[in-house]
N, C-alpha and C positions, 0 to 999 in steps of 0.2 A: 873314650869318654862316654859314648852312648851306652856301651856295655856296663860301665860303672853306674851310670844313672839308672839303668834298668834293674841292676842288682839291688841298688838302694831302694828303689820303689817297691820291688818285690818283697824285700826284707821288711820294710815299713808296713806294707800291706798286711802281711801275715802277723806281724806283731800286734797291730791294732785290731785285726780280725779276732785273734785269740783273746786279746784283752776285752774286747766287746763281748765275746761269748762268755768269758769268765765272770763278767759283771751282770749276767742274766739278761742279756739283751734279747730283744724280740728276734727269734730265729725262724726263718721260713725258706722257701725256695722250691726248686723242682729238678727232677732228673728225668731223662727220656732215652728210649731206645728207638732209633729210626732205621728204616730199611727202604732204600730207593730201588725201584725196579725199572730198568731201562728197556724199552721195547725194540730198539734197533742197535746195531753195532756202531761204535764211534767212527768218526771221519778220519781222524789223524792217526798215523801209525804208532805214535808214542803213547796214545791213550790206552788205558786198560780196557780190555774187552770182557764183558760179562753181563749178567742180567741183574743180579741182586747185590747190593752193597750196603751192609749195616754200618751204623755208627752209634756212638753213645755220647750224651752230653749231661753236664750237671751245672746248675746255677743256684748256689746257696745265696741267701740274703740275710744280712745282719743289720739290725737297726737298734739304736740306743738313744733314748731321750734323757736329758737332765736339765737342771736349771729351770724348774717349773714348766718344762715343755718348750722352753725358748731355744734349746739347742738339740740338734739331732745329728748323730753320726750314722752314715749309711755306707755299707760295704757290700758290693755285689760282684763277686768274681764269676767268671764263665770259663768252661773248658769243654772241648770236644775231641774225641778220637774217631777218625774216619778210616775205613778200610780201603777206600779208593784213592783219595786225594791227600797227599802229604801236607799240602798247605791248609787243608780243611782240618787237619789235626792241629789245633791251636788253643791258646788260652788268652784271656783278655780280662782286664778290669773294667767292667761295664760302668760301675759307679764306685767311688771312694771319696766321700765328701762330708764336709761339715756344713750344716745349715743353721744359721742364727736368725731367729725371727723376733721382730719387734712389732708393736701395734701398727705402725705405719710403713714398715719396710722390712725386707729380709735380704740376707746375704748368703750366697753359697760359694764355698771355696773347695777345690779339689777336682776330682774326675766326675763328670756328670753326663746326663743325657737330656737333651731338650728336643721336643718335637713341635714343629710348626706345620700347619697345613690343614686342608679341609677335604680335598678330593680323594677319590678312591683309587683311580688308575695310576696316578703319578703325583709325587709330592715335590713340586718344583721349588717351593719356598723353604723346604727343610734343609738348611745348609750348615747348622752348627756342628753336627757330628758327622764323621766320615762313615761311608757305607762299608759294610762287611759283606762283600760279594761272595766270599767262599761259604758264608753261612746261608745266604739266600740271594740268588742271582738278580732278583728284582731290585735289590738295594734297600729294602725296607728294614733289614737288620743293621744296627749301627754300632760302631766302636765307641768306647768311652772317650770323652774329650776333656783334657785338663782345662780348667776355666775358673774365672772369678765372675760371678753373676749377681748383679744388684737389681732388686725388684722394688718398684715404688708404685703402689696402687693409689690413685687419686680420683677425685670427682671428674677429672678431665680425661681419664683413661688409665690404663696400666702401662707403666714404662719399665722396660727391661734393658739393661746394659751388660755387655759381655766383653771381657778381656780373655783372649785365648792364646796363651803363651807358647804353645807347642803344636806343631802340625803333624798329623798322622797320615801316612800314605794309604791309598785304597788297597784292599786285599783282593787278589785275583786268584783263580784256580791255578794249580800247577799244571805242567805240560801233560801229566798222565791222568788228569781229572777230566770232568765233563764241563759243559757250558763255556767252551773256549771261543775266543775271537779267531778270525781267520785273516792273517796268521796269529798264533797265540801271543799273549802279552808276556813280556819278560819282566817278571816281578822284581828281580834283584837289580835291574838296571834303571830303575826309576830315577828321574832327574827333577830337581827343583830349579826353575829358570831364574837364576840370579839371586836366590834366597836360600835360607837354611831351614832345618826343621824347627829351629827356635825363632823363626820369623813370627812376631806376634800378629794376630788377627783381632779385629774389633767388630762388634755388631751391636745394633740397637733396634728395639721393636716397641711400637706403640699399638695397643689394642683397646677396643671399647665396644660395648654393646649398645645398640640403638634399637630399642624395642625388640623386634624379632630377629634383628640382624647383628651378627658379630663381624667386626672388621679389624684386620691387623695390617700394619704397614711397617716394613723393616728395611734396614740397609746393612750390608756386610762388606767389610773391606779387609782383604788379607789373601792368604793362599787358597785358591779355589779347590774345592773338594773333588771336582771332576777333572781328571787329567786329559790332556790331549794325547792321542796314541799315534806316535811317529814311527813310520816303517824303518826297520833296521836291515840294511843290505850287507849282511855279514860276508857274503861271497862276491861283493862288488855289484855295481849297478847293471851288469849284464845278466844277473840272476834275479829271480823273484825275491822279495823281502822274506827274511827268515823269522821275523818276529816284530812285535810292536813295543816301543819304549814309552812308558807313561811319563809325561812331562807336565809339571804343575806350575801354574802362573799366578801372579798377583792379580786379583780381580776386584772390581766394584760390582755389587749386585743389589739392586733395589727391588723390593717385592711387595705385593699386596695379596691378601687372602680374605675371602668373604664367604660367609655362610648365613643363610636365612631359613628359619623354620616357620613355614606357613601352612598350618593344618597338616595334611598328609604329605606335603611336599617339603623337601630339603634342597634348597638351591645352593650350589657350591661354585667357587671360582678361585683360581690361583693364577698369578701372572708375575713375570720377572722381566727385568731388563739388565743385561750384563755387559761390561766392558773388560778388556784385558786379554781376551782370547780371540784375536782377529778383530773384525768390525763389531761394534756394539750390536747386539741382537736382542730380540724379545721372544718370549715363549709364554704360552697360556694353556690352562685346562679349565673348561667351563662345562657345567652339566647339572644334573639333578638326580634325586632319589625319591620316588613316589612309593609310599607304603600303603598297602591295603590290609586293614586289620580285621582279624576274626574270620578268616576264610578256612575252607576245608574242615567244616564241623565247628567253627567258632573259636578255636584256640590258637590257630597259627596266623602269623603275619607274613605277607609276601611283599618284598620290595623290588621295584624295577629301577635299574640304574642306567643312566646314559650320559656319556661325557665325550667332548671333542677335545683332541690334543693337537696343539700347533706349536711348532718350533722353527724359528727363522734363522738359526745359526748358520754360519758359513762353514766351508769344508775345513777351515783352519781351527775351528773350535772342537771341543770333545764330541765324539760321535754319539748320536742318539737314534733309536729306532722310532721315536715318537714325534715325527715332524709334521704329519698330517694324518691323524688316526681317529677312528671311532671306537670307543669302548662302551660295551653294554654288558649288563649282568642281571641276574635274578637272585635275590637273597630270600631264603625261607627260614624263619625263626619259629620253632615249634612251641616255645613257651611252656616246656615241660620241666619236671624236676631235674632232668638230666642235661638241661641247657643244649638241646640238639639244634644245630644250625647247618644249613647248606648254602653255598655260594657258587653259582655258575657265572663265568665271565668269558668274554670274547673281545679281543682287540684286533682290529683290521687296519692295515696301512692302506690309505686310499690311493697312494701312488703305485705301490708294488703288489698290493693284495696279500702281502705277508700277514699271517694270522697266528695269534696265540690264543689257544683255548685253555681255560683254567677251571678247576673244580676244587673246592675246599669244603670239608665237612668236619664236624667235631661233636663229641658226645661224652658227657661225664659218666664214669662207671663207679658209683659209690661216691664217697666224700672226697677221696684223695686221688683217684685214678681218672684218667681222661684218654680217650682215643681220638686221633686226628688223621684225616686223609687229605692228601694234597696231590694234585696232578697238573702237569702242563704238557700241551701238545702243540707242536710247531707245524704249520702248513703253508704251502705256497712260498717257501723260502728256497731260492735256487742258488747253485754254486757260482763262484766268480769265474767268468769266462776268460778274463784277461788277468793273469797272475801278477802283472806289474801294476795294475790299477786297483784302487781300493774297492771293496765290494759295494754294490749299490744298496744292499741290505746288510746292516751291521750284524744281524743275527745269523748270517750264512754259516758260521762255524758251529751253530747249535742246531742245525736243521735235523740232525738225527738224535737229539737229546730228549725225545719224549720220555716222560717218566711218571711213575706213580709212587708216592711216598706214604708209608704207613708209620705212624708215630704212636707210641704208648708212653704216656707221661705220668709220673708219680709226683704229686705235690706233697710237701712236708712242712 
């Protein structure tokens, strides 16, 4: 049944995409060649050992407006081929939607992407779309989500209602890839606890601007996007677990996000409370970004970021490395014609001293080309001493996955 549905969606997607192109729709997108350089050999025997692993991706975008601009068809497919991880070689429909706009409301039907949140280090409240961990292990990249989204702007705030008819499981790296948990996650054995992929989810959000402050309040009810990772003892309980089984639960999650722009300061906060995965718990990220304008000769801007991450979930809930952490960063924007930017980040666990160092840089090369550099380095992450017990640090399987990624992007 699922295979038939997938074939039908794929056929419909290409039919509408080609029709859109034939009717002179707005066509754009990007393609890229990435190469990841790993500085250390992998931990697990099944992982591929090597230094450089190239991959290629393409993401065309088709948009077509009609009806005096009141209707828009958007089609955004995505595909990647990866030389290291067979799961990272994948395709997805990021967006495939019809948007109907009226003066006082709008309605989106199809596959879409929705972003909620304000903070830099972690997007707690961003729950509509499932994370694409094989594309980016931080969870910032998202899969397309089937939805019906009704938006109603009023003098009392902006109201958004969501009906999400189909659930998509989280993507994890394959056993021969990098960024594995210890033990690795068994993708093909994921379980939905008492529900199906067609279990509908619902969400609603209210947002409003009060002077310099933007506030959003939301509630989600349905299949949680974060799975619990349950150990699998394939050889019996006398042997260490051989893998982790992702298990998805029905949850209720209420959230609030706040952002205030006060001169050079941007104050940010996100907080949630969730039930359905063990005891109800709360989590929050609070912090600020202060920007000094016109430094280093008068043209560059330097921003200083600082955030605190707290998560009070129990061991029964999905694991997270961000239960008591400090995030700091420096952002440098050159304000030149090439849009050159640097971002240095550092996240430190106050309990274990586990540290993630990050660096991102980007620069345009002409009108259509862009070069990007991304790196992550893991420090103070120790191995699990007791193979029968869960690791104290969820990142222990990634302790040798320091990498530098070079990307060349062509926009079209």
